[in-house]
VEXNU-69762 format. One record per atom (N, C-alpha, C, CB): z, y, x; residue number from 1. Coordinates in steps of 0.02 Angstrom, whole numbers, always signed. Each point is the difference from the previous one (the first is absolute). Glycine has a CB too. Layout:
N
{zz->Z&yy->Y&xx->X&marvex->NUM}
...
***
This chain:
141
{zz->+0&yy->-60&xx->+41&marvex->1}
{zz->+0&yy->+60&xx->-41&marvex->1}
{zz->+0&yy->+63&xx->+43&marvex->1}
{zz->+60&yy->-63&xx->-89&marvex->1}
{zz->-19&yy->+64&xx->+144&marvex->2}
{zz->+2&yy->+58&xx->+44&marvex->2}
{zz->-68&yy->+17&xx->+28&marvex->2}
{zz->+117&yy->-29&xx->+29&marvex->2}
{zz->-157&yy->-22&xx->-13&marvex->3}
{zz->-65&yy->+12&xx->+30&marvex->3}
{zz->-45&yy->+38&xx->-49&marvex->3}
{zz->+13&yy->-104&xx->+71&marvex->3}
{zz->-7&yy->+89&xx->-136&marvex->4}
{zz->-42&yy->+35&xx->-49&marvex->4}
{zz->+21&yy->+73&xx->-6&marvex->4}
{zz->-16&yy->-109&xx->-63&marvex->4}
{zz->+81&yy->+120&xx->+61&marvex->5}
{zz->+25&yy->+69&xx->-4&marvex->5}
{zz->-22&yy->+38&xx->+62&marvex->5}
{zz->+99&yy->-37&xx->-69&marvex->5}
{zz->-92&yy->+6&xx->+127&marvex->6}
{zz->-17&yy->+34&xx->+63&marvex->6}
{zz->-75&yy->+15&xx->+3&marvex->6}
{zz->+95&yy->-59&xx->+57&marvex->6}
{zz->-137&yy->+10&xx->-74&marvex->7}
{zz->-72&yy->+12&xx->+3&marvex->7}
{zz->-21&yy->+53&xx->-51&marvex->7}
{zz->-18&yy->-119&xx->+39&marvex->7}
{zz->+47&yy->+117&xx->-98&marvex->8}
{zz->-17&yy->+49&xx->-52&marvex->8}
{zz->+22&yy->+71&xx->+21&marvex->8}
{zz->+9&yy->-90&xx->-89&marvex->8}
{zz->+50&yy->+95&xx->+118&marvex->9}
{zz->+24&yy->+65&xx->+25&marvex->9}
{zz->-48&yy->+28&xx->+53&marvex->9}
{zz->+119&yy->-34&xx->-23&marvex->9}
{zz->-141&yy->-9&xx->+68&marvex->10}
{zz->-46&yy->+22&xx->+53&marvex->10}
{zz->-69&yy->+18&xx->-29&marvex->10}
{zz->+62&yy->-71&xx->+82&marvex->10}
{zz->-84&yy->+33&xx->-131&marvex->11}
{zz->-65&yy->+16&xx->-32&marvex->11}
{zz->+4&yy->+69&xx->-32&marvex->11}
{zz->-23&yy->-122&xx->-20&marvex->11}
{zz->+77&yy->+135&xx->-16&marvex->12}
{zz->+9&yy->+65&xx->-32&marvex->12}
{zz->+7&yy->+56&xx->+52&marvex->12}
{zz->+55&yy->-56&xx->-98&marvex->12}
{zz->-20&yy->+42&xx->+151&marvex->13}
{zz->+8&yy->+48&xx->+54&marvex->13}
{zz->-67&yy->+18&xx->+30&marvex->13}
{zz->+115&yy->-45&xx->+24&marvex->13}
{zz->-157&yy->-5&xx->-15&marvex->14}
{zz->-68&yy->+11&xx->+27&marvex->14}
{zz->-41&yy->+44&xx->-47&marvex->14}
{zz->+6&yy->-111&xx->+59&marvex->14}
{zz->+4&yy->+103&xx->-123&marvex->15}
{zz->-38&yy->+40&xx->-49&marvex->15}
{zz->+23&yy->+73&xx->-1&marvex->15}
{zz->-16&yy->-103&xx->-69&marvex->15}
{zz->+79&yy->+115&xx->+85&marvex->16}
{zz->+27&yy->+68&xx->-4&marvex->16}
{zz->-28&yy->+47&xx->+53&marvex->16}
{zz->+103&yy->-49&xx->-46&marvex->16}
{zz->-125&yy->+23&xx->+101&marvex->17}
{zz->-29&yy->+40&xx->+55&marvex->17}
{zz->+48&yy->+56&xx->+21&marvex->17}
{zz->-115&yy->-26&xx->-43&marvex->17}
{zz->+176&yy->+7&xx->+60&marvex->18}
{zz->+51&yy->+48&xx->+22&marvex->18}
{zz->-11&yy->+18&xx->+73&marvex->18}
{zz->+81&yy->-47&xx->-83&marvex->18}
{zz->-48&yy->+101&xx->+106&marvex->19}
{zz->-3&yy->+17&xx->+71&marvex->19}
{zz->+38&yy->-54&xx->+39&marvex->19}
{zz->-7&yy->+125&xx->-26&marvex->19}
{zz->-5&yy->-127&xx->+91&marvex->20}
{zz->+26&yy->-53&xx->+42&marvex->20}
{zz->+76&yy->-5&xx->-1&marvex->20}
{zz->-99&yy->+15&xx->+72&marvex->20}
{zz->+134&yy->+42&xx->-72&marvex->21}
{zz->+73&yy->-1&xx->+1&marvex->21}
{zz->+29&yy->-31&xx->-64&marvex->21}
{zz->-2&yy->+103&xx->+72&marvex->21}
{zz->-25&yy->-84&xx->-129&marvex->22}
{zz->+24&yy->-28&xx->-64&marvex->22}
{zz->-18&yy->-74&xx->-5&marvex->22}
{zz->-12&yy->+113&xx->-55&marvex->22}
{zz->-48&yy->-130&xx->+78&marvex->23}
{zz->-21&yy->-69&xx->-1&marvex->23}
{zz->+48&yy->-43&xx->+42&marvex->23}
{zz->-121&yy->+36&xx->-15&marvex->23}
{zz->+139&yy->-11&xx->+74&marvex->24}
{zz->+45&yy->-37&xx->+45&marvex->24}
{zz->+69&yy->-7&xx->-31&marvex->24}
{zz->-65&yy->+42&xx->+99&marvex->24}
{zz->+90&yy->+11&xx->-129&marvex->25}
{zz->+66&yy->-1&xx->-32&marvex->25}
{zz->+2&yy->-52&xx->-55&marvex->25}
{zz->+16&yy->+121&xx->+28&marvex->25}
{zz->-64&yy->-119&xx->-73&marvex->26}
{zz->+0&yy->-46&xx->-57&marvex->26}
{zz->-13&yy->-72&xx->+23&marvex->26}
{zz->-40&yy->+93&xx->-74&marvex->26}
{zz->-7&yy->-101&xx->+119&marvex->27}
{zz->-15&yy->-68&xx->+23&marvex->27}
{zz->+59&yy->-30&xx->+38&marvex->27}
{zz->-123&yy->+29&xx->+6&marvex->27}
{zz->+159&yy->+13&xx->+31&marvex->28}
{zz->+60&yy->-24&xx->+35&marvex->28}
{zz->+53&yy->-23&xx->-49&marvex->28}
{zz->-25&yy->+79&xx->+93&marvex->28}
{zz->+32&yy->-43&xx->-148&marvex->29}
{zz->+46&yy->-20&xx->-52&marvex->29}
{zz->-20&yy->-68&xx->-29&marvex->29}
{zz->+24&yy->+122&xx->-27&marvex->29}
{zz->-88&yy->-129&xx->+13&marvex->30}
{zz->-26&yy->-63&xx->-28&marvex->30}
{zz->+14&yy->-58&xx->+47&marvex->30}
{zz->-90&yy->+63&xx->-61&marvex->30}
{zz->+75&yy->-53&xx->+125&marvex->31}
{zz->+10&yy->-54&xx->+49&marvex->31}
{zz->+74&yy->-17&xx->+9&marvex->31}
{zz->-105&yy->+36&xx->+58&marvex->31}
{zz->+147&yy->+14&xx->-60&marvex->32}
{zz->+72&yy->-11&xx->+10&marvex->32}
{zz->+31&yy->-39&xx->-58&marvex->32}
{zz->+5&yy->+105&xx->+67&marvex->32}
{zz->-23&yy->-88&xx->-127&marvex->33}
{zz->+33&yy->-29&xx->-58&marvex->33}
{zz->-36&yy->-59&xx->-32&marvex->33}
{zz->+46&yy->+111&xx->-19&marvex->33}
{zz->-106&yy->-126&xx->+41&marvex->34}
{zz->-36&yy->-57&xx->-26&marvex->34}
{zz->-18&yy->-48&xx->+57&marvex->34}
{zz->-47&yy->+70&xx->-95&marvex->34}
{zz->+98&yy->-99&xx->+124&marvex->35}
{zz->-9&yy->-48&xx->+55&marvex->35}
{zz->-28&yy->-65&xx->-28&marvex->35}
{zz->+95&yy->+52&xx->+66&marvex->35}
{zz->-142&yy->-82&xx->-29&marvex->36}
{zz->-32&yy->-61&xx->-23&marvex->36}
{zz->+14&yy->-57&xx->+48&marvex->36}
{zz->-90&yy->+68&xx->-55&marvex->36}
{zz->+97&yy->-128&xx->+27&marvex->37}
{zz->+5&yy->-59&xx->+43&marvex->37}
{zz->-71&yy->-23&xx->+18&marvex->37}
{zz->+111&yy->-35&xx->-53&marvex->37}
{zz->-118&yy->-19&xx->+90&marvex->38}
{zz->-66&yy->-22&xx->+24&marvex->38}
{zz->-47&yy->-17&xx->-58&marvex->38}
{zz->+54&yy->-44&xx->+104&marvex->38}
{zz->-30&yy->+10&xx->-154&marvex->39}
{zz->-42&yy->-19&xx->-57&marvex->39}
{zz->-22&yy->+62&xx->-39&marvex->39}
{zz->+60&yy->-111&xx->-8&marvex->39}
{zz->-14&yy->+157&xx->-4&marvex->40}
{zz->-17&yy->+62&xx->-36&marvex->40}
{zz->-49&yy->+42&xx->+40&marvex->40}
{zz->+113&yy->-2&xx->-54&marvex->40}
{zz->-107&yy->+1&xx->+121&marvex->41}
{zz->-45&yy->+38&xx->+42&marvex->41}
{zz->-72&yy->-27&xx->-6&marvex->41}
{zz->+95&yy->+24&xx->+80&marvex->41}
{zz->-103&yy->-89&xx->-83&marvex->42}
{zz->-66&yy->-29&xx->-9&marvex->42}
{zz->-31&yy->+22&xx->-66&marvex->42}
{zz->+35&yy->-99&xx->+68&marvex->42}
{zz->+5&yy->+97&xx->-122&marvex->43}
{zz->-25&yy->+22&xx->-66&marvex->43}
{zz->-16&yy->+74&xx->+2&marvex->43}
{zz->+68&yy->-89&xx->-57&marvex->43}
{zz->-25&yy->+128&xx->+89&marvex->44}
{zz->-11&yy->+73&xx->+7&marvex->44}
{zz->-66&yy->+14&xx->+34&marvex->44}
{zz->+124&yy->+18&xx->+6&marvex->44}
{zz->-138&yy->-53&xx->+49&marvex->45}
{zz->-62&yy->+10&xx->+36&marvex->45}
{zz->-61&yy->-20&xx->-40&marvex->45}
{zz->+62&yy->-18&xx->+106&marvex->45}
{zz->-56&yy->-36&xx->-146&marvex->46}
{zz->-57&yy->-20&xx->-42&marvex->46}
{zz->-12&yy->+51&xx->-56&marvex->46}
{zz->+24&yy->-121&xx->+27&marvex->46}
{zz->+30&yy->+151&xx->-52&marvex->47}
{zz->-8&yy->+52&xx->-51&marvex->47}
{zz->-33&yy->+62&xx->+28&marvex->47}
{zz->+102&yy->-43&xx->-58&marvex->47}
{zz->-84&yy->+62&xx->+119&marvex->48}
{zz->-31&yy->+57&xx->+32&marvex->48}
{zz->-75&yy->-12&xx->+10&marvex->48}
{zz->+109&yy->+27&xx->+58&marvex->48}
{zz->-127&yy->-89&xx->-42&marvex->49}
{zz->-70&yy->-17&xx->+12&marvex->49}
{zz->-42&yy->+9&xx->-63&marvex->49}
{zz->+37&yy->-81&xx->+88&marvex->49}
{zz->-6&yy->+84&xx->-146&marvex->50}
{zz->-37&yy->+9&xx->-62&marvex->50}
{zz->-8&yy->+73&xx->-21&marvex->50}
{zz->+43&yy->-111&xx->-34&marvex->50}
{zz->-12&yy->+157&xx->+71&marvex->51}
{zz->-6&yy->+71&xx->-16&marvex->51}
{zz->-72&yy->+23&xx->+14&marvex->51}
{zz->+122&yy->+19&xx->+27&marvex->51}
{zz->-140&yy->+36&xx->-58&marvex->52}
{zz->-65&yy->+29&xx->+17&marvex->52}
{zz->+2&yy->+24&xx->+72&marvex->52}
{zz->-21&yy->+35&xx->-121&marvex->52}
{zz->-36&yy->-34&xx->+155&marvex->53}
{zz->-1&yy->+13&xx->+72&marvex->53}
{zz->+36&yy->+64&xx->+23&marvex->53}
{zz->-107&yy->-60&xx->+0&marvex->53}
{zz->+99&yy->+115&xx->-35&marvex->54}
{zz->+33&yy->+62&xx->+23&marvex->54}
{zz->+76&yy->-6&xx->-6&marvex->54}
{zz->-101&yy->+66&xx->-34&marvex->54}
{zz->+126&yy->-96&xx->-20&marvex->55}
{zz->+72&yy->-10&xx->-8&marvex->55}
{zz->+25&yy->-50&xx->+52&marvex->55}
{zz->-8&yy->+26&xx->-123&marvex->55}
{zz->-31&yy->-77&xx->+135&marvex->56}
{zz->+19&yy->-51&xx->+48&marvex->56}
{zz->+7&yy->+31&xx->+70&marvex->56}
{zz->-58&yy->-88&xx->-69&marvex->56}
{zz->+13&yy->+132&xx->+86&marvex->57}
{zz->+2&yy->+33&xx->+66&marvex->57}
{zz->+64&yy->+41&xx->+8&marvex->57}
{zz->-126&yy->+4&xx->+2&marvex->57}
{zz->+143&yy->+35&xx->-52&marvex->58}
{zz->+60&yy->+42&xx->+3&marvex->58}
{zz->+63&yy->-45&xx->+5&marvex->58}
{zz->-58&yy->+91&xx->-68&marvex->58}
{zz->+60&yy->-143&xx->+27&marvex->59}
{zz->+58&yy->-45&xx->+0&marvex->59}
{zz->+6&yy->-34&xx->+68&marvex->59}
{zz->-12&yy->-18&xx->-124&marvex->59}
{zz->-43&yy->-3&xx->+153&marvex->60}
{zz->+2&yy->-33&xx->+66&marvex->60}
{zz->+25&yy->+48&xx->+54&marvex->60}
{zz->-94&yy->-77&xx->-36&marvex->60}
{zz->+76&yy->+141&xx->+30&marvex->61}
{zz->+25&yy->+50&xx->+48&marvex->61}
{zz->+76&yy->+6&xx->-6&marvex->61}
{zz->-110&yy->+62&xx->-5&marvex->61}
{zz->+135&yy->-63&xx->-57&marvex->62}
{zz->+72&yy->+4&xx->-12&marvex->62}
{zz->+34&yy->-61&xx->+30&marvex->62}
{zz->-19&yy->+67&xx->-105&marvex->62}
{zz->-7&yy->-126&xx->+90&marvex->63}
{zz->+30&yy->-62&xx->+25&marvex->63}
{zz->-2&yy->-2&xx->+76&marvex->63}
{zz->-34&yy->-60&xx->-105&marvex->63}
{zz->-21&yy->+83&xx->+135&marvex->64}
{zz->-5&yy->+2&xx->+73&marvex->64}
{zz->+53&yy->+47&xx->+29&marvex->64}
{zz->-123&yy->-25&xx->-8&marvex->64}
{zz->+134&yy->+82&xx->-24&marvex->65}
{zz->+51&yy->+46&xx->+26&marvex->65}
{zz->+69&yy->-32&xx->-5&marvex->65}
{zz->-70&yy->+98&xx->-34&marvex->65}
{zz->+83&yy->-138&xx->-18&marvex->66}
{zz->+64&yy->-36&xx->-5&marvex->66}
{zz->+8&yy->-47&xx->+58&marvex->66}
{zz->-2&yy->+9&xx->-125&marvex->66}
{zz->-52&yy->-45&xx->+141&marvex->67}
{zz->+3&yy->-48&xx->+56&marvex->67}
{zz->+12&yy->+36&xx->+66&marvex->67}
{zz->-78&yy->-76&xx->-63&marvex->67}
{zz->+43&yy->+132&xx->+74&marvex->68}
{zz->+9&yy->+38&xx->+62&marvex->68}
{zz->+72&yy->+26&xx->+5&marvex->68}
{zz->-122&yy->+32&xx->-1&marvex->68}
{zz->+148&yy->-8&xx->-54&marvex->69}
{zz->+69&yy->+25&xx->+0&marvex->69}
{zz->+49&yy->-56&xx->+15&marvex->69}
{zz->-31&yy->+90&xx->-82&marvex->69}
{zz->+18&yy->-149&xx->+54&marvex->70}
{zz->+42&yy->-58&xx->+13&marvex->70}
{zz->-2&yy->-20&xx->+73&marvex->70}
{zz->-19&yy->-38&xx->-116&marvex->70}
{zz->-40&yy->+41&xx->+146&marvex->71}
{zz->-7&yy->-17&xx->+71&marvex->71}
{zz->+39&yy->+50&xx->+42&marvex->71}
{zz->-114&yy->-50&xx->-22&marvex->71}
{zz->+107&yy->+114&xx->+5&marvex->72}
{zz->+35&yy->+52&xx->+38&marvex->72}
{zz->+76&yy->-8&xx->-6&marvex->72}
{zz->-97&yy->+78&xx->-17&marvex->72}
{zz->+121&yy->-93&xx->-43&marvex->73}
{zz->+72&yy->-9&xx->-9&marvex->73}
{zz->+25&yy->-61&xx->+38&marvex->73}
{zz->-8&yy->+54&xx->-113&marvex->73}
{zz->-33&yy->-107&xx->+113&marvex->74}
{zz->+19&yy->-60&xx->+38&marvex->74}
{zz->+3&yy->+13&xx->+74&marvex->74}
{zz->-52&yy->-70&xx->-88&marvex->74}
{zz->+2&yy->+107&xx->+113&marvex->75}
{zz->-3&yy->+18&xx->+71&marvex->75}
{zz->+60&yy->+43&xx->+18&marvex->75}
{zz->-126&yy->-5&xx->-2&marvex->75}
{zz->+143&yy->+52&xx->-41&marvex->76}
{zz->+57&yy->+44&xx->+12&marvex->76}
{zz->+65&yy->-40&xx->+5&marvex->76}
{zz->-60&yy->+93&xx->-61&marvex->76}
{zz->+70&yy->-141&xx->+16&marvex->77}
{zz->+61&yy->-40&xx->+2&marvex->77}
{zz->+6&yy->-40&xx->+65&marvex->77}
{zz->-3&yy->-8&xx->-125&marvex->77}
{zz->-53&yy->-21&xx->+146&marvex->78}
{zz->+1&yy->-39&xx->+62&marvex->78}
{zz->+15&yy->+45&xx->+59&marvex->78}
{zz->-83&yy->-81&xx->-49&marvex->78}
{zz->+52&yy->+139&xx->+52&marvex->79}
{zz->+11&yy->+46&xx->+56&marvex->79}
{zz->+72&yy->+25&xx->+1&marvex->79}
{zz->-120&yy->+35&xx->-5&marvex->79}
{zz->+148&yy->-21&xx->-53&marvex->80}
{zz->+70&yy->+22&xx->-3&marvex->80}
{zz->+46&yy->-54&xx->+28&marvex->80}
{zz->-26&yy->+72&xx->-99&marvex->80}
{zz->+12&yy->-134&xx->+82&marvex->81}
{zz->+40&yy->-56&xx->+26&marvex->81}
{zz->-9&yy->-7&xx->+75&marvex->81}
{zz->-9&yy->-58&xx->-111&marvex->81}
{zz->-53&yy->+65&xx->+134&marvex->82}
{zz->-13&yy->-5&xx->+72&marvex->82}
{zz->+34&yy->+56&xx->+38&marvex->82}
{zz->-110&yy->-56&xx->-25&marvex->82}
{zz->+107&yy->+116&xx->-2&marvex->83}
{zz->+33&yy->+57&xx->+34&marvex->83}
{zz->+75&yy->-12&xx->+5&marvex->83}
{zz->-89&yy->+78&xx->-44&marvex->83}
{zz->+119&yy->-101&xx->-10&marvex->84}
{zz->+72&yy->-13&xx->+1&marvex->84}
{zz->+17&yy->-53&xx->+52&marvex->84}
{zz->+7&yy->+30&xx->-122&marvex->84}
{zz->-47&yy->-81&xx->+125&marvex->85}
{zz->+13&yy->-53&xx->+48&marvex->85}
{zz->-12&yy->+24&xx->+72&marvex->85}
{zz->-33&yy->-85&xx->-86&marvex->85}
{zz->-17&yy->+127&xx->+95&marvex->86}
{zz->-18&yy->+23&xx->+68&marvex->86}
{zz->+46&yy->+54&xx->+26&marvex->86}
{zz->-118&yy->-29&xx->-26&marvex->86}
{zz->+133&yy->+80&xx->-16&marvex->87}
{zz->+38&yy->+58&xx->+25&marvex->87}
{zz->+64&yy->+13&xx->-40&marvex->87}
{zz->-107&yy->+49&xx->+39&marvex->87}
{zz->+122&yy->-90&xx->-88&marvex->88}
{zz->+59&yy->+11&xx->-41&marvex->88}
{zz->-15&yy->+44&xx->-60&marvex->88}
{zz->+71&yy->-13&xx->+101&marvex->88}
{zz->-19&yy->+29&xx->-139&marvex->89}
{zz->-9&yy->+42&xx->-59&marvex->89}
{zz->-26&yy->+68&xx->+20&marvex->89}
{zz->+93&yy->-61&xx->-59&marvex->89}
{zz->-138&yy->+87&xx->+19&marvex->90}
{zz->-27&yy->+67&xx->+13&marvex->90}
{zz->+25&yy->+48&xx->-54&marvex->90}
{zz->-103&yy->-49&xx->+57&marvex->90}
{zz->+103&yy->+112&xx->-41&marvex->91}
{zz->+26&yy->+51&xx->-46&marvex->91}
{zz->-42&yy->+3&xx->-63&marvex->91}
{zz->+44&yy->+66&xx->+98&marvex->91}
{zz->-14&yy->-44&xx->-153&marvex->92}
{zz->-38&yy->+8&xx->-62&marvex->92}
{zz->-61&yy->+47&xx->+8&marvex->92}
{zz->+106&yy->-20&xx->-63&marvex->92}
{zz->-99&yy->+71&xx->+105&marvex->93}
{zz->-56&yy->+46&xx->+12&marvex->93}
{zz->-59&yy->-37&xx->+32&marvex->93}
{zz->+82&yy->+96&xx->+14&marvex->93}
{zz->-67&yy->-138&xx->+35&marvex->94}
{zz->-53&yy->-39&xx->+32&marvex->94}
{zz->-30&yy->-51&xx->-47&marvex->94}
{zz->+56&yy->+17&xx->+110&marvex->94}
{zz->-13&yy->-48&xx->-152&marvex->95}
{zz->-25&yy->-46&xx->-50&marvex->95}
{zz->-50&yy->+34&xx->-46&marvex->95}
{zz->+108&yy->-64&xx->+6&marvex->95}
{zz->-92&yy->+125&xx->-26&marvex->96}
{zz->-44&yy->+38&xx->-45&marvex->96}
{zz->-66&yy->+16&xx->+35&marvex->96}
{zz->+100&yy->+49&xx->-58&marvex->96}
{zz->-97&yy->-31&xx->+121&marvex->97}
{zz->-61&yy->+14&xx->+38&marvex->97}
{zz->-44&yy->-62&xx->+5&marvex->97}
{zz->+61&yy->+89&xx->+65&marvex->97}
{zz->-30&yy->-146&xx->-54&marvex->98}
{zz->-38&yy->-63&xx->+4&marvex->98}
{zz->-32&yy->-15&xx->-68&marvex->98}
{zz->+77&yy->-44&xx->+91&marvex->98}
{zz->-39&yy->+54&xx->-146&marvex->99}
{zz->-27&yy->-12&xx->-67&marvex->99}
{zz->-59&yy->+45&xx->-16&marvex->99}
{zz->+114&yy->-34&xx->-37&marvex->99}
{zz->-118&yy->+92&xx->+69&marvex->100}
{zz->-54&yy->+46&xx->-12&marvex->100}
{zz->-64&yy->-14&xx->+39&marvex->100}
{zz->+87&yy->+83&xx->-24&marvex->100}
{zz->-86&yy->-135&xx->+66&marvex->101}
{zz->-59&yy->-16&xx->+40&marvex->101}
{zz->-54&yy->-33&xx->-42&marvex->101}
{zz->+73&yy->-13&xx->+100&marvex->101}
{zz->-135&yy->+24&xx->-81&marvex->102}
{zz->-57&yy->-33&xx->-33&marvex->102}
{zz->-1&yy->-73&xx->+20&marvex->102}
{zz->-66&yy->+108&xx->-2&marvex->102}
{zz->+25&yy->-148&xx->-32&marvex->103}
{zz->-6&yy->-70&xx->+17&marvex->103}
{zz->-24&yy->-9&xx->+71&marvex->103}
{zz->-23&yy->-26&xx->-120&marvex->103}
{zz->-25&yy->+65&xx->+142&marvex->104}
{zz->-25&yy->-4&xx->+68&marvex->104}
{zz->+54&yy->+16&xx->+51&marvex->104}
{zz->-114&yy->+32&xx->-41&marvex->104}
{zz->+154&yy->+20&xx->+26&marvex->105}
{zz->+55&yy->+18&xx->+45&marvex->105}
{zz->+53&yy->-55&xx->+1&marvex->105}
{zz->-22&yy->+122&xx->-22&marvex->105}
{zz->+35&yy->-153&xx->-35&marvex->106}
{zz->+48&yy->-55&xx->-2&marvex->106}
{zz->-24&yy->-58&xx->+43&marvex->106}
{zz->+36&yy->+35&xx->-115&marvex->106}
{zz->-101&yy->-49&xx->+112&marvex->107}
{zz->-27&yy->-53&xx->+41&marvex->107}
{zz->+7&yy->+17&xx->+74&marvex->107}
{zz->-81&yy->-30&xx->-91&marvex->107}
{zz->+69&yy->+93&xx->+109&marvex->108}
{zz->+9&yy->+21&xx->+69&marvex->108}
{zz->+73&yy->-5&xx->+22&marvex->108}
{zz->-98&yy->+77&xx->-13&marvex->108}
{zz->+144&yy->-58&xx->-32&marvex->109}
{zz->+71&yy->-4&xx->+15&marvex->109}
{zz->+22&yy->-72&xx->+10&marvex->109}
{zz->+19&yy->+105&xx->-67&marvex->109}
{zz->-47&yy->-150&xx->+27&marvex->110}
{zz->+18&yy->-71&xx->+7&marvex->110}
{zz->-14&yy->-26&xx->+70&marvex->110}
{zz->-24&yy->-17&xx->-122&marvex->110}
{zz->-29&yy->+43&xx->+152&marvex->111}
{zz->-17&yy->-20&xx->+68&marvex->111}
{zz->+43&yy->+39&xx->+51&marvex->111}
{zz->-117&yy->-27&xx->-37&marvex->111}
{zz->+124&yy->+91&xx->+26&marvex->112}
{zz->+36&yy->+43&xx->+48&marvex->112}
{zz->+74&yy->-18&xx->+5&marvex->112}
{zz->-81&yy->+91&xx->-24&marvex->112}
{zz->+111&yy->-111&xx->-31&marvex->113}
{zz->+72&yy->-12&xx->+1&marvex->113}
{zz->+20&yy->-59&xx->+45&marvex->113}
{zz->+6&yy->+46&xx->-115&marvex->113}
{zz->-55&yy->-86&xx->+134&marvex->114}
{zz->+15&yy->-54&xx->+47&marvex->114}
{zz->+23&yy->+26&xx->+68&marvex->114}
{zz->-84&yy->-71&xx->-60&marvex->114}
{zz->+65&yy->+133&xx->+75&marvex->115}
{zz->+19&yy->+31&xx->+64&marvex->115}
{zz->+63&yy->+44&xx->-6&marvex->115}
{zz->-120&yy->-3&xx->+32&marvex->115}
{zz->+146&yy->+12&xx->-93&marvex->116}
{zz->+59&yy->+43&xx->-10&marvex->116}
{zz->+63&yy->-35&xx->+24&marvex->116}
{zz->-57&yy->+55&xx->-98&marvex->116}
{zz->+102&yy->-15&xx->+126&marvex->117}
{zz->+66&yy->-28&xx->+16&marvex->117}
{zz->+56&yy->+43&xx->-29&marvex->117}
{zz->-48&yy->-48&xx->+106&marvex->117}
{zz->+31&yy->+110&xx->-126&marvex->118}
{zz->+50&yy->+45&xx->-30&marvex->118}
{zz->-31&yy->+38&xx->-58&marvex->118}
{zz->+60&yy->+11&xx->+112&marvex->118}
{zz->-16&yy->+21&xx->-150&marvex->119}
{zz->-23&yy->+42&xx->-55&marvex->119}
{zz->-43&yy->+58&xx->+26&marvex->119}
{zz->+103&yy->-31&xx->-67&marvex->119}
{zz->-87&yy->+54&xx->+128&marvex->120}
{zz->-39&yy->+55&xx->+30&marvex->120}
{zz->-74&yy->-19&xx->+8&marvex->120}
{zz->+104&yy->+38&xx->+61&marvex->120}
{zz->-117&yy->-102&xx->-48&marvex->121}
{zz->-70&yy->-23&xx->+6&marvex->121}
{zz->-36&yy->+9&xx->-67&marvex->121}
{zz->+33&yy->-83&xx->+89&marvex->121}
{zz->+2&yy->+68&xx->-144&marvex->122}
{zz->-29&yy->+9&xx->-66&marvex->122}
{zz->-13&yy->+74&xx->-13&marvex->122}
{zz->+59&yy->-103&xx->-42&marvex->122}
{zz->-11&yy->+145&xx->+58&marvex->123}
{zz->-7&yy->+72&xx->-10&marvex->123}
{zz->-60&yy->+26&xx->+38&marvex->123}
{zz->+125&yy->+12&xx->-16&marvex->123}
{zz->-131&yy->-33&xx->+79&marvex->124}
{zz->-57&yy->+22&xx->+41&marvex->124}
{zz->-66&yy->-22&xx->-31&marvex->124}
{zz->+73&yy->-6&xx->+103&marvex->124}
{zz->-75&yy->-56&xx->-127&marvex->125}
{zz->-61&yy->-27&xx->-30&marvex->125}
{zz->-18&yy->+39&xx->-63&marvex->125}
{zz->+26&yy->-114&xx->+47&marvex->125}
{zz->+24&yy->+128&xx->-89&marvex->126}
{zz->-12&yy->+39&xx->-61&marvex->126}
{zz->-24&yy->+71&xx->+15&marvex->126}
{zz->+87&yy->-69&xx->-58&marvex->126}
{zz->-58&yy->+100&xx->+110&marvex->127}
{zz->-22&yy->+67&xx->+19&marvex->127}
{zz->-72&yy->-2&xx->+24&marvex->127}
{zz->+118&yy->+31&xx->+31&marvex->127}
{zz->-136&yy->-83&xx->+6&marvex->128}
{zz->-69&yy->-7&xx->+24&marvex->128}
{zz->-48&yy->-7&xx->-60&marvex->128}
{zz->+42&yy->-54&xx->+106&marvex->128}
{zz->-21&yy->+17&xx->-156&marvex->129}
{zz->-43&yy->-9&xx->-59&marvex->129}
{zz->-10&yy->+67&xx->-36&marvex->129}
{zz->+42&yy->-117&xx->-13&marvex->129}
{zz->+11&yy->+156&xx->+9&marvex->130}
{zz->-4&yy->+65&xx->-33&marvex->130}
{zz->-45&yy->+47&xx->+39&marvex->130}
{zz->+115&yy->-17&xx->-47&marvex->130}
{zz->-111&yy->+16&xx->+114&marvex->131}
{zz->-42&yy->+45&xx->+40&marvex->131}
{zz->-72&yy->-23&xx->+0&marvex->131}
{zz->+99&yy->+28&xx->+71&marvex->131}
{zz->-111&yy->-94&xx->-81&marvex->132}
{zz->-69&yy->-25&xx->-3&marvex->132}
{zz->-34&yy->+18&xx->-65&marvex->132}
{zz->+34&yy->-94&xx->+73&marvex->132}
{zz->+5&yy->+106&xx->-126&marvex->133}
{zz->-28&yy->+18&xx->-65&marvex->133}
{zz->-10&yy->+75&xx->-3&marvex->133}
{zz->+56&yy->-99&xx->-54&marvex->133}
{zz->-115&yy->+119&xx->+39&marvex->134}
{zz->-14&yy->+71&xx->-10&marvex->134}
{zz->-15&yy->+10&xx->-73&marvex->134}
{zz->-45&yy->+15&xx->+118&marvex->134}
{zz->+87&yy->+23&xx->-150&marvex->135}
{zz->-9&yy->+14&xx->-71&marvex->135}
{zz->-67&yy->+33&xx->-12&marvex->135}
{zz->+124&yy->+11&xx->-14&marvex->135}
{zz->-156&yy->-25&xx->-43&marvex->136}
{zz->-64&yy->+33&xx->-17&marvex->136}
{zz->+7&yy->+76&xx->-1&marvex->136}
{zz->-32&yy->-100&xx->-66&marvex->136}
{zz->+93&yy->+125&xx->+52&marvex->137}
{zz->+10&yy->+72&xx->-1&marvex->137}
{zz->+2&yy->+29&xx->+70&marvex->137}
{zz->+63&yy->-13&xx->-107&marvex->137}
{zz->-47&yy->-29&xx->+157&marvex->138}
{zz->+6&yy->+25&xx->+69&marvex->138}
{zz->-67&yy->-2&xx->+37&marvex->138}
{zz->+118&yy->-40&xx->+0&marvex->138}
{zz->-167&yy->+7&xx->-29&marvex->139}
{zz->-64&yy->-6&xx->+35&marvex->139}
{zz->-39&yy->+65&xx->-3&marvex->139}
{zz->-2&yy->-123&xx->-26&marvex->139}
{zz->-30&yy->+139&xx->+80&marvex->140}
{zz->-44&yy->+59&xx->-1&marvex->140}
{zz->-71&yy->-26&xx->-5&marvex->140}
{zz->+81&yy->+72&xx->+69&marvex->140}
{zz->-119&yy->-41&xx->-111&marvex->141}
{zz->-69&yy->-21&xx->-12&marvex->141}
{zz->-49&yy->+45&xx->+33&marvex->141}
{zz->+34&yy->-48&xx->-107&marvex->141}
***
């Protein structure tokens, strides 16, 4: 039953043609509160396959973003555990900075932390990441 509610919510969401922020907010709510088991997921995917092509495309973009977010959250949890094991507990401020990293930066951190021995190494690495990023507002054209 959940799979039908979830697929119908996404079909309706695709029809609404909302801006990206509203689409993400609503789709996040749908994904959070309508969790599916393996059997329901199979039915959900077969229902999506029956949507008209334009609705199917929008729904697949939403589902893909859920998967990417799940991957990023999983990567973040592993890195947090690795950091704790490697250098001990880190400050809440540093935890927040790590949570704010992109998936690519998290992947880089996963490799770099193998060379860390203190929290200062993490701070240095984060400062390097910040200095490597040039905001679009800072660029001169």
